[in-house]
C-alpha positions as CSV (number, residue, x, y, z in Angstrom):
1,M,-18.5,79.6,-51.4
2,T,-17.2,77.9,-48.2
3,R,-20.5,78.5,-46.4
4,L,-22.4,76.9,-49.4
5,L,-20.0,73.8,-49.6
6,A,-20.1,73.4,-45.7
7,A,-23.9,73.6,-46.1
8,S,-24.1,71.0,-48.8
9,L,-21.5,68.7,-46.7
10,L,-23.2,69.0,-43.7
11,I,-26.8,68.3,-45.4
12,A,-25.2,65.1,-47.0
13,V,-23.5,64.0,-43.7
14,C,-26.7,64.5,-41.8
15,A,-28.6,62.7,-44.1
16,L,-26.3,59.7,-44.5
17,S,-25.7,59.8,-40.9
18,A,-29.6,59.7,-40.2
19,T,-30.3,57.0,-42.7
20,A,-27.2,54.9,-41.5
21,W,-28.3,55.4,-37.9
22,L,-31.9,54.4,-38.4
23,A,-30.9,51.3,-40.4
24,V,-28.4,50.2,-37.7
25,Q,-30.7,51.2,-35.0
26,T,-33.7,49.2,-36.7
27,T,-31.9,46.2,-37.5
28,S,-30.1,45.9,-34.1
29,S,-33.4,46.6,-32.5
30,V,-34.9,43.7,-34.4
31,I,-31.9,41.4,-33.9
32,R,-31.9,42.0,-30.3
33,K,-35.6,41.5,-30.0
34,Q,-35.8,38.4,-32.1
35,S,-32.8,37.1,-30.4
36,G,-34.0,37.8,-27.0
37,Q,-37.5,36.3,-27.9
38,A,-35.7,33.2,-29.5
39,L,-33.8,32.9,-26.2
40,T,-36.7,33.4,-24.1
41,D,-38.4,30.7,-26.4
42,D,-35.6,28.2,-25.7
43,V,-35.6,28.9,-21.9
44,T,-39.4,28.3,-21.9
45,V,-39.0,25.0,-23.8
46,Y,-36.3,23.9,-21.8
47,R,-38.1,24.6,-18.4
48,T,-41.5,23.1,-19.7
49,L,-40.0,19.8,-20.8
50,M,-37.5,19.9,-17.4
51,D,-40.9,20.3,-15.4
52,Y,-42.5,17.4,-17.1
53,A,-39.4,15.1,-16.6
54,A,-39.0,16.1,-12.9
55,T,-42.5,14.9,-12.3
56,H,-42.9,11.9,-14.5
57,P,-40.8,8.7,-14.6
58,R,-41.3,8.5,-18.2
59,W,-42.2,10.4,-21.5
60,D,-45.2,8.7,-22.5
61,G,-47.4,11.7,-22.4
62,V,-45.1,14.4,-23.3
63,N,-46.4,14.4,-27.1
64,R,-49.1,16.7,-26.3
65,T,-46.9,19.1,-24.1
66,V,-44.4,19.2,-27.2
67,K,-47.0,20.2,-29.5
68,E,-48.5,22.8,-27.1
69,L,-44.9,24.3,-26.9
70,A,-44.4,24.3,-30.6
71,V,-47.9,26.3,-31.0
72,R,-46.6,28.9,-28.4
73,T,-43.3,29.4,-29.8
74,H,-43.9,29.0,-33.5
75,R,-41.0,26.4,-33.6
76,R,-40.5,22.8,-34.3
77,I,-39.5,20.7,-31.3
78,A,-38.5,17.1,-31.0
79,L,-37.2,14.9,-28.3
80,R,-34.7,11.8,-28.9
81,D,-33.9,9.3,-26.2
82,L,-30.3,9.9,-25.2
83,Q,-29.6,6.3,-23.9
84,S,-31.0,4.1,-26.3
85,P,-28.9,3.2,-29.7
86,G,-29.2,5.9,-32.4
87,G,-31.4,8.2,-30.5
88,R,-35.0,6.9,-30.6
89,L,-37.6,9.5,-31.3
90,I,-39.8,10.2,-28.5
91,A,-42.0,13.2,-29.4
92,D,-42.1,15.6,-32.6
93,S,-44.2,18.4,-33.3
94,S,-43.8,18.0,-36.9
95,P,-43.8,14.3,-37.5
96,G,-44.1,14.5,-41.3
97,A,-41.0,16.6,-41.9
98,A,-37.5,15.7,-41.9
99,G,-36.0,14.7,-38.7
100,P,-33.7,17.0,-36.6
101,N,-30.2,16.8,-36.9
102,S,-27.4,17.0,-34.2
103,A,-26.8,20.8,-35.2
104,E,-30.2,21.8,-34.1
105,A,-30.0,20.3,-30.6
106,L,-30.6,22.8,-27.8
107,A,-29.7,20.9,-24.8
108,V,-30.2,17.7,-22.7
109,V,-33.3,17.4,-20.7
110,D,-32.1,15.8,-17.6
111,P,-33.6,17.0,-14.1
112,L,-30.4,15.3,-12.3
113,Q,-28.1,17.3,-14.5
114,T,-29.5,20.8,-14.9
115,D,-28.0,22.9,-17.7
116,P,-26.8,26.4,-15.9
117,A,-26.6,28.2,-19.3
118,L,-30.6,27.9,-19.8
119,I,-31.5,28.0,-15.8
120,R,-29.4,30.8,-14.1
121,D,-30.5,29.8,-10.5
122,T,-29.3,26.4,-10.7
123,S,-27.7,24.7,-7.6
124,A,-24.3,23.7,-7.0
125,D,-25.6,19.8,-7.2
126,R,-27.3,20.8,-10.6
127,I,-30.5,18.9,-9.4
128,Y,-33.8,20.4,-10.8
129,P,-35.4,21.8,-7.7
130,K,-38.7,20.4,-8.8
131,A,-37.2,16.7,-8.9
132,L,-38.5,15.8,-5.6
133,G,-39.1,12.0,-6.1
134,P,-40.0,10.5,-2.6
135,F,-39.9,13.7,-0.9
136,R,-43.0,15.0,-2.6
137,L,-45.9,15.6,0.0
138,P,-49.1,13.8,-0.3
139,P,-52.1,15.8,-0.2
140,A,-53.2,15.0,3.4
141,E,-49.7,16.0,4.6
142,R,-49.8,19.1,2.6
143,R,-53.1,20.4,4.1
144,Q,-52.0,19.9,7.5
145,L,-48.5,21.6,7.1
146,V,-50.8,24.5,5.3
147,A,-53.1,24.7,8.2
148,T,-50.2,25.0,10.8
149,A,-48.7,27.6,8.8
150,K,-51.7,29.7,8.6
151,K,-52.0,29.6,12.3
152,G,-48.6,30.9,12.5
153,V,-49.0,33.7,10.2
154,D,-52.1,34.8,12.4
155,C,-50.1,34.5,15.5
156,V,-47.2,36.5,14.1
157,R,-49.7,39.4,13.2
158,D,-51.9,39.1,16.3
159,R,-49.4,38.8,18.9
160,L,-46.4,40.5,17.8
161,Q,-48.0,43.6,16.6
162,L,-45.1,44.9,14.7
163,P,-44.7,46.9,11.3
164,V,-43.5,43.8,9.5
165,A,-44.8,41.9,6.5
166,V,-45.7,38.3,7.1
167,T,-46.3,36.2,3.7
168,L,-47.1,32.7,3.1
169,A,-45.0,30.9,0.2
170,D,-44.6,27.5,-1.5
171,V,-41.5,25.8,-1.7
172,P,-41.1,22.9,-4.4
173,G,-42.8,19.9,-3.2
174,G,-45.8,21.9,-1.4
175,R,-44.2,22.5,1.7
176,P,-45.6,26.0,2.8
177,R,-42.9,28.7,4.2
178,I,-43.5,31.8,6.4
179,Q,-41.6,34.6,5.3
180,I,-41.2,37.8,7.9
181,S,-39.5,41.0,7.0
182,G,-37.3,42.7,9.4
183,S,-34.2,41.9,11.3
184,G,-33.0,38.4,12.5
185,D,-34.0,39.4,16.2
186,I,-37.5,40.0,15.0
187,Q,-37.6,36.8,13.1
188,L,-36.2,34.8,15.9
189,K,-38.6,36.4,18.4
190,A,-41.6,35.3,16.3
191,S,-40.3,31.7,15.6
192,L,-40.0,31.2,19.3
193,I,-43.4,33.1,20.3
194,C,-45.5,31.5,17.6
195,Q,-43.4,28.0,17.4
196,L,-42.8,28.4,13.7
197,Y,-40.0,25.8,14.0
198,R,-42.6,23.2,13.9
199,L,-43.0,23.8,10.4
200,D,-39.4,22.7,9.8
201,A,-40.2,19.3,11.2
202,P,-40.2,16.6,8.4
203,T,-43.5,14.8,7.6
204,P,-43.8,11.0,7.7
205,T,-43.2,11.0,4.0
206,E,-40.2,13.1,4.3
207,S,-39.0,11.1,7.3
208,A,-39.0,7.8,5.4
209,A,-37.5,9.5,2.2
210,L,-34.6,11.1,4.4
211,A,-34.0,7.7,6.2
212,H,-33.5,6.1,2.7
213,L,-31.3,8.8,1.6
214,N,-29.1,8.8,4.5
215,Q,-28.6,5.1,4.4
216,L,-27.4,5.4,0.8
217,I,-25.1,8.1,1.7
218,T,-23.7,6.0,4.7
219,G,-23.1,3.2,2.4
220,C,-21.2,5.3,-0.1
221,L,-19.0,6.9,2.7
222,Q,-18.4,3.4,4.5
223,R,-17.3,1.9,1.0
224,Q,-14.6,4.8,0.7
225,G,-13.6,4.9,4.3
226,L,-15.1,8.4,5.1
227,H,-16.6,9.6,8.2
228,T,-20.4,9.1,8.1
229,V,-22.9,12.3,8.0
230,K,-26.8,12.6,8.0
231,L,-28.6,15.1,6.0
232,G,-31.4,17.2,7.4
233,L,-34.6,18.3,5.4
234,D,-32.7,21.0,3.4
235,F,-30.2,18.4,2.3
236,T,-27.1,19.7,4.6
237,P,-25.6,17.8,7.4
238,A,-27.3,17.9,10.9
239,P,-25.6,19.2,12.8
240,P,-23.2,20.9,10.0
241,A,-19.6,20.2,9.6
242,E,-17.4,21.8,12.1
243,D,-15.4,23.9,9.4
244,G,-18.7,24.5,7.5
245,A,-17.7,22.8,4.4
246,L,-17.5,19.0,3.3
247,G,-14.8,17.3,1.6
248,T,-15.2,16.5,-2.2
249,A,-15.6,13.1,-1.7
250,T,-18.3,13.3,0.9
251,Q,-20.1,16.0,-1.4
252,N,-19.7,13.5,-4.2
253,C,-21.2,10.8,-2.2
254,I,-24.4,13.1,-1.3
255,D,-24.9,14.0,-4.8
256,T,-24.7,10.6,-6.2
257,S,-27.0,9.3,-3.5
258,R,-29.4,11.7,-4.2
259,R,-29.4,11.2,-7.7
260,E,-29.7,7.3,-7.0
261,Q,-32.7,7.9,-5.0
262,L,-34.4,10.3,-7.5
263,A,-33.5,8.4,-10.7
264,P,-36.7,6.1,-10.6
265,Y,-39.1,9.1,-10.0
266,V,-37.7,11.3,-13.0
267,A,-37.9,10.7,-16.9
268,P,-34.7,9.5,-18.4
269,A,-32.4,11.9,-20.1
270,A,-33.5,12.9,-23.7
271,R,-32.1,15.4,-26.3
272,V,-34.3,18.2,-27.2
273,Y,-34.1,19.8,-30.8
274,V,-35.6,23.2,-31.5
275,S,-35.9,24.7,-35.0
276,E,-37.8,27.1,-37.1
277,S,-41.3,25.5,-38.1
278,S,-40.1,25.4,-41.8
279,G,-37.5,23.2,-40.7
280,S,-34.4,25.7,-40.8
281,A,-32.1,26.2,-37.9
282,A,-33.7,28.5,-35.1
283,V,-32.9,32.4,-35.3
284,S,-31.0,31.8,-38.8
285,R,-32.7,35.0,-39.9
286,F,-34.8,38.2,-38.9
287,D,-37.6,40.0,-40.5
288,F,-38.5,43.5,-40.3
289,S,-41.9,44.1,-39.3
290,A,-44.5,46.2,-40.9
291,A,-43.7,48.9,-38.2
292,N,-40.2,49.0,-38.6
293,A,-40.4,49.1,-42.5
294,A,-43.0,52.0,-42.2
295,R,-40.5,53.8,-39.8
296,I,-37.5,53.3,-42.4
297,A,-39.8,54.9,-45.2
298,G,-40.9,57.5,-42.9
299,V,-37.6,58.7,-41.6
300,T,-36.2,58.5,-45.2
301,A,-39.1,60.7,-46.6
302,L,-38.4,63.1,-43.6
303,V,-34.7,63.2,-44.2
304,L,-35.4,64.1,-47.8
305,V,-37.9,66.8,-46.9
306,V,-35.6,68.4,-44.3
307,T,-32.8,68.3,-46.8
308,T,-34.7,70.0,-49.6
309,A,-36.1,72.5,-46.9
310,V,-32.6,73.2,-45.8
311,T,-31.0,73.5,-49.1
312,A,-33.9,75.9,-50.2
313,A,-33.4,77.9,-47.0
314,V,-29.9,78.3,-47.2
315,G,-30.0,79.1,-50.8
316,L,-32.8,81.7,-50.3
317,R,-30.9,83.3,-47.5
318,M,-27.7,83.5,-49.5
319,V,-29.5,84.9,-52.6
320,R,-31.7,87.5,-51.0
321,P,-29.1,89.8,-49.8
322,L,-27.5,89.5,-53.4
323,R,-30.6,90.1,-55.1
324,A,-31.1,93.3,-52.9
325,L,-27.6,94.4,-53.8
326,T,-28.4,94.0,-57.5
327,D,-31.7,96.0,-57.3
328,A,-29.7,98.7,-55.4
329,V,-27.2,99.0,-58.4
330,R,-29.8,98.8,-61.1
331,L,-31.2,102.1,-59.4
332,P,-28.6,104.5,-58.8
333,G,-30.7,107.4,-59.1
334,Q,-32.8,106.5,-56.2
335,P,-32.6,108.0,-52.6
336,Y,-29.7,106.2,-50.7
337,V,-31.1,103.6,-48.2
338,P,-28.8,101.4,-46.2
339,L,-29.1,97.7,-46.9
340,P,-29.6,95.5,-43.7
341,V,-26.7,93.4,-42.9
342,A,-28.0,90.0,-41.7
343,A,-24.6,88.3,-40.8
344,N,-20.9,89.0,-40.5
345,D,-20.1,86.7,-43.4
346,E,-18.8,87.4,-47.0
347,I,-22.0,88.7,-48.1
348,G,-22.5,90.5,-44.9
349,R,-19.2,92.3,-45.4
350,L,-20.0,92.8,-49.1
351,T,-23.3,94.7,-48.1
352,T,-21.5,96.5,-45.7
353,A,-18.9,97.8,-48.1
354,F,-21.5,98.5,-50.4
355,N,-23.4,100.6,-47.8
356,D,-20.2,102.7,-47.1
357,L,-19.5,102.9,-50.7
358,S,-23.0,104.2,-51.3
359,A,-23.0,106.6,-48.3
360,Y,-19.4,107.8,-49.4
361,R,-20.7,108.6,-52.8
362,E,-23.7,110.2,-51.7
363,R,-21.4,112.3,-49.6
364,M,-19.0,112.9,-52.6
365,E,-21.9,113.9,-54.5
366,E,-23.2,116.4,-51.9
367,Q,-19.8,117.9,-51.6
368,R,-19.4,118.0,-55.3
369,K,-22.6,120.0,-55.6
370,A,-21.6,122.1,-52.7
371,M,-18.2,122.8,-54.1
372,V,-19.2,123.7,-57.3
373,S,-21.8,126.2,-55.8
374,D,-19.1,127.3,-53.4
375,I,-16.3,127.9,-56.0
376,A,-18.8,129.7,-58.5
377,H,-19.6,131.9,-55.3
378,E,-16.2,132.4,-54.5
379,L,-14.9,133.2,-57.9
380,R,-17.9,135.2,-59.0
381,T,-17.1,138.1,-56.8
382,P,-13.6,138.8,-57.6
383,L,-14.3,138.2,-61.1
384,T,-17.3,140.6,-61.1
385,T,-15.2,143.2,-59.5
386,I,-12.3,142.8,-62.1
387,R,-14.8,142.9,-65.0
388,G,-16.5,146.0,-63.5
389,W,-13.1,147.8,-63.2
390,L,-11.9,146.8,-66.7
391,E,-15.1,147.7,-68.3
392,A,-15.2,151.2,-66.7
393,T,-11.4,151.6,-67.8
394,Q,-12.5,150.5,-71.4
395,D,-15.6,152.8,-71.2
396,G,-13.2,155.6,-70.0
397,M,-15.1,156.2,-67.0
398,L,-11.8,155.2,-65.2
399,S,-8.2,155.7,-65.9
400,A,-5.4,153.1,-65.1
401,E,-4.0,154.8,-62.0
402,D,-2.3,153.1,-59.2
403,E,-5.7,152.6,-57.3
404,V,-7.2,150.7,-59.9
405,T,-4.2,148.7,-60.5
406,A,-4.1,147.9,-56.8
407,S,-7.6,146.8,-56.5
408,L,-7.2,144.5,-59.6
409,L,-4.0,143.0,-58.3
410,E,-5.8,142.3,-54.9
411,E,-8.8,140.4,-56.5
412,T,-6.3,138.8,-58.7
413,L,-4.0,137.7,-55.6
414,L,-7.3,136.3,-54.1
415,L,-8.2,134.2,-57.2
416,Q,-4.7,133.2,-57.1
417,H,-5.2,132.1,-53.5
418,I,-8.3,130.3,-54.1
419,V,-6.8,128.2,-56.9
420,D,-3.6,127.2,-55.0
421,D,-5.9,126.0,-51.8
422,L,-8.1,124.1,-54.5
423,Q,-4.8,122.6,-56.0
424,V,-3.5,121.5,-52.7
425,L,-6.8,119.8,-52.0
426,A,-6.8,118.1,-55.4
427,A,-3.4,116.8,-55.0
428,S,-4.0,115.6,-51.5
429,D,-7.1,113.5,-52.7
430,A,-5.1,112.2,-55.6
431,G,-2.4,111.1,-53.3
432,T,0.3,113.4,-55.2
433,L,1.0,115.8,-52.5
434,E,4.8,115.8,-52.2
435,L,6.4,116.5,-48.7
436,H,9.9,117.2,-48.1
437,L,10.5,115.9,-44.6
438,E,13.1,116.9,-42.3
439,Y,13.6,117.6,-38.6
440,V,12.5,120.8,-37.8
441,K,12.0,122.7,-34.4
442,A,8.7,123.5,-33.6
443,G,9.5,126.6,-31.5
444,T,11.1,128.0,-34.6
445,I,8.0,127.4,-36.8
446,L,5.7,129.2,-34.2
447,E,8.1,132.2,-33.9
448,H,8.4,132.8,-37.6
449,A,4.6,132.5,-38.1
450,A,4.0,135.0,-35.0
451,T,6.4,137.5,-37.0
452,V,4.6,137.1,-40.1
453,Y,1.2,137.4,-38.9
454,G,2.2,140.0,-36.3
455,S,1.3,142.8,-38.4
456,H,-2.2,141.4,-39.0
457,G,-2.7,140.9,-35.3
458,Q,-1.9,144.5,-34.6
459,S,-4.2,145.9,-36.9
460,A,-6.9,143.7,-35.8
461,G,-6.2,144.7,-31.9
462,V,-5.2,140.9,-31.3
463,A,-1.9,140.0,-29.5
464,L,0.0,136.9,-30.6
465,E,1.9,135.0,-28.0
466,V,4.5,132.0,-28.4
467,C,5.3,129.5,-25.5
468,A,7.7,126.9,-26.5
469,E,8.4,124.1,-23.9
470,G,11.9,123.1,-24.3
471,D,13.6,122.1,-27.5
472,V,10.9,120.4,-29.3
473,W,11.7,118.6,-32.6
474,T,9.3,117.0,-35.3
475,F,9.8,115.2,-38.3
476,A,7.8,117.3,-40.9
477,D,7.7,119.6,-44.3
478,P,8.9,123.2,-42.8
479,L,7.0,124.8,-45.8
480,R,3.7,122.8,-45.1
481,L,4.0,123.3,-41.5
482,R,4.2,126.7,-41.5
483,Q,1.3,126.7,-44.0
484,I,-0.6,124.7,-41.4
485,V,0.2,127.0,-38.3
486,G,-0.6,130.0,-40.7
487,N,-4.0,128.9,-41.7
488,L,-4.8,128.3,-37.9
489,I,-3.5,131.7,-37.1
490,S,-5.3,133.4,-39.9
491,N,-8.6,131.6,-38.9
492,A,-7.8,132.6,-35.1
493,L,-7.3,136.4,-36.1
494,R,-10.5,136.5,-38.0
495,H,-12.8,135.2,-35.2
496,T,-11.0,136.9,-32.4
497,P,-12.3,140.5,-31.3
498,A,-9.9,143.3,-30.7
499,G,-8.3,143.0,-27.2
500,G,-8.1,139.3,-27.5
501,T,-5.2,137.1,-27.7
502,V,-4.0,134.2,-30.0
503,S,-1.5,131.8,-28.1
504,L,1.0,129.6,-29.9
505,R,2.0,126.6,-27.8
506,S,4.4,123.7,-28.3
507,R,5.2,120.6,-26.2
508,R,6.3,116.9,-26.3
509,E,4.2,113.9,-24.8
510,G,6.0,110.8,-25.3
511,N,6.4,110.1,-29.3
512,T,4.1,112.8,-30.0
513,V,4.7,116.7,-30.6
514,L,1.6,118.8,-29.8
515,I,1.4,122.5,-31.4
516,E,-1.6,124.4,-30.2
517,V,-3.2,127.6,-31.5
518,A,-5.7,129.0,-29.1
519,D,-7.8,132.2,-29.4
520,T,-10.1,133.9,-27.2
521,G,-12.6,134.6,-29.8
522,S,-16.4,133.8,-30.4
523,G,-15.9,130.0,-30.2
524,I,-17.8,127.4,-31.9
525,S,-21.0,126.1,-31.1
526,P,-21.1,122.1,-30.3
527,D,-23.4,121.5,-33.5
528,D,-20.8,123.0,-35.8
529,L,-17.8,121.3,-34.4
530,P,-17.9,118.2,-36.6
531,R,-18.1,120.4,-39.6
532,V,-15.1,122.7,-39.2
533,F,-13.0,120.8,-41.3
534,D,-15.4,120.6,-44.3
535,R,-14.5,122.3,-47.5
536,F,-16.3,125.7,-48.1
537,W,-18.0,125.7,-44.6
538,R,-18.1,128.8,-42.6
539,A,-20.0,129.4,-39.5
540,E,-21.1,132.7,-41.0
541,R,-24.0,131.6,-43.1
542,S,-24.2,135.0,-44.9
543,R,-20.6,134.3,-46.1
544,S,-19.9,138.0,-45.5
545,R,-16.7,139.1,-47.2
546,Q,-15.8,141.1,-44.3
547,T,-14.8,138.0,-42.3
548,G,-12.5,136.9,-45.2
549,G,-11.6,133.4,-45.8
550,S,-12.7,131.0,-48.5
551,G,-13.7,128.1,-46.3
552,L,-10.6,125.9,-47.4
553,G,-8.2,126.8,-44.8
554,L,-9.2,124.2,-42.1
555,A,-9.9,121.5,-44.8
556,I,-6.3,122.1,-46.0
557,V,-4.9,122.0,-42.5
558,R,-6.4,118.5,-41.8
559,R,-5.2,117.0,-45.4
560,L,-1.7,118.4,-44.6
561,V,-1.4,116.9,-41.1
562,E,-2.7,113.6,-42.3
563,A,-0.1,113.4,-44.9
564,H,2.1,113.9,-41.8
565,E,0.7,110.8,-40.4
566,G,-0.5,113.0,-37.7
567,E,-4.1,114.4,-36.3
568,V,-5.8,117.6,-35.8
569,T,-8.5,118.3,-33.2
570,V,-10.5,121.1,-31.9
571,T,-12.1,122.2,-28.7
572,S,-14.1,125.1,-28.3
573,I,-16.4,126.8,-25.8
574,P,-18.9,129.4,-27.3
575,G,-18.0,133.0,-26.1
576,T,-14.7,131.8,-24.5
577,G,-12.4,130.6,-27.3
578,T,-11.4,127.8,-29.7
579,T,-8.2,125.4,-29.4
580,F,-7.0,123.8,-32.5
581,T,-4.2,121.1,-31.4
582,L,-1.8,119.3,-34.0
583,H,-0.5,115.7,-33.1
584,L,2.7,115.2,-35.3
585,P,5.3,112.4,-35.0
586,A,8.5,113.4,-33.0
């Protein structure tokens, strides 16, 4: 049940998690994509309009640029003058629609005050790099600089012959620049040999613009009583300040003068508005593409198929062994075949228990059949003898003499012995065998057994020896312990030829008392050792009456020892002898 609930819960969690993950991932992906695209479009609109404003003194022709941007970005774009009252409309990509509102304003387009949030590489003075004004090179001066730069590149490649990369790049305003990879020493060497420093000299146009800029800076600094500075072509003091930095007031004069010089060359500041083409605010919603919708539908269907398949697989896997158990129970008469155990779970343990029970039942059935046959065989001989003597006496062929009476008594005692043994085994199997436990001395038990069976040993020509190591005490039923040792001695005497020895030994090892009955008889083959404690089993397949015994003695020994919470073991070497060892609690 736990496995089924866990599987169902896992399937539900996986299905919900997969659906939620897919929805979140798809939604996040679409939002990121559309947000990124919206940001990219905003930057594109802003840069394009900044490029236009930096190169045009007025907005007169911007309407065409605005419409091209609207088509490219699928947005509505409008420009309003920032300086006129009410914000005069400069350009609008959708002039028939409602006018833009302040909430849709993207930024202020002013080349002299760049928005760093939209253009990350903005300089500290926030002047747009393409706003060059009077510093923009005319075509003739640009061609002359480009020709000089190409000669410098050829010089570096031909004369230096170093593994460096030399490229010619443009900077805003059309001024070329030579870029040389490598260390500073290599660049300095190339600049000196090929006279690359000539490219840094200002052209006449740049000199005039630079002179005008320095004049404006000087006037601003003098009005504030500050030291005058002169800027180079890179708009830094030449020579630079001693401490490497300018004061705030000086830097403000430089920035103000640059804006004053560039103002006539750039378009006036204007506010740009960007919204959806329908007129709603930009990026107010997002749409799933057909691919995303198909992806959600496909994964949902896949989750459904996987869920169904997993559920069916788990159900079939759980039902299959139960069905096999059911089929096995419905066919009790068929030969026993162990069912496969697939896993160590409840069903696996049930299958194992069923296999054990079936095997045990089959063993019990075989033992029952063997027991019935053995009991019939054991009882048939004495009963036949008794019947024969009685019939002969009844017919007058024999008289009731002492010899007949003795024979009948002997056979009756044999029957009584077999019945008593069967009664002991039955009580042991039923768990009703009573033991009267007390502390007994193992050596005393062995000496008593040797005395009782001494005459049997003398008649068989077998010596009985007792060896008790110290005072070994065990907690046992003395009568049952004598019966155990007696059965082992009786078994040893039957299988030990004349001149042999049966040794009785006792000792203690830790919390265990060991009692050994060893003989020098014929021994037991390794194949027969596992069956010596089976009921009615005897090594002599002919079951000759001359060897005596009913085949129950060793079975009784094992049952009685187990009732004492002990263990009996046997070791044997064919042709040398056999040793039975009792392991009893001290």
